[in-house]
C-alpha positions in Angstrom: -0.2 -0.5 0.1 2.9 2.0 0.8 4.9 1.8 -2.1 1.5 3.2 -4.8 1.6 5.9 -1.5 4.5 7.1 -3.2 4.5 5.7 -6.6 2.1 7.4 -8.5 2.9 10.6 -7.8 6.8 10.5 -8.6 5.3 9.1 -12.0 3.1 11.9 -12.6 6.2 13.7 -11.4 8.5 11.9 -14.0 5.8 12.3 -17.6 4.5 16.5 -16.6 6.3 17.8 -14.0 9.9 17.3 -14.5 10.2 17.7 -18.8 8.0 21.0 -18.0 10.7 22.2 -15.2 13.6 21.5 -18.2 12.1 22.5 -21.2 12.0 26.4 -19.2 15.0 25.7 -17.1 17.1 25.3 -20.7 14.6 28.1 -22.0 15.7 30.8 -19.6 18.9 30.1 -19.6 19.6 30.7 -24.2 17.8 33.8 -23.5 20.4 34.5 -20.7 22.8 33.3 -22.7 21.5 35.9 -25.7 23.2 39.0 -24.2 22.5 42.9 -24.3 18.5 43.6 -25.9 18.4 46.0 -28.1 16.7 48.4 -25.6 19.6 48.3 -23.5 22.7 47.9 -26.1 21.1 51.3 -26.9 21.1 52.7 -22.5 24.4 51.3 -22.2 25.6 53.2 -25.6 24.4 56.4 -24.2 26.2 55.2 -20.4 29.1 55.2 -22.2 29.1 58.2 -23.9 28.7 60.3 -20.5 31.3 59.2 -19.2 33.2 60.2 -21.8 31.5 63.4 -21.6 32.4 63.5 -17.9 35.8 62.2 -18.1 36.6 65.0 -19.9 34.8 67.8 -17.6 36.6 66.1 -15.1 39.3 66.7 -17.5 39.4 69.8 -18.1 38.0 70.9 -14.5 41.8 69.6 -13.3 43.4 72.2 -15.8 41.6 75.1 -14.6 42.4 73.9 -10.9 45.8 73.3 -11.6 46.3 76.6 -13.2 45.3 78.5 -10.6 45.7 76.6 -7.7 49.0 74.6 -8.4 48.2 72.8 -4.8 45.3 72.0 -4.6 45.8 68.2 -4.6 47.5 68.2 -1.9 45.3 69.8 1.0 43.8 67.6 3.1 
């Protein structure tokens, strides 16, 4: 009696749940491995452009500070 109690749900699991679980698992892995979507790639490019602008601004600011207050880097 106890054997039938375990075998029935196990068979249902192996026939229906396990294959569906594997299909969904590998499908999600495939989507994760594809990389960035077009929208994500565009946002990343915008962030890179902003970072470059900020870098240029920082360099300019450092040049101005070097000219006007040469000891600014040594102050704490």
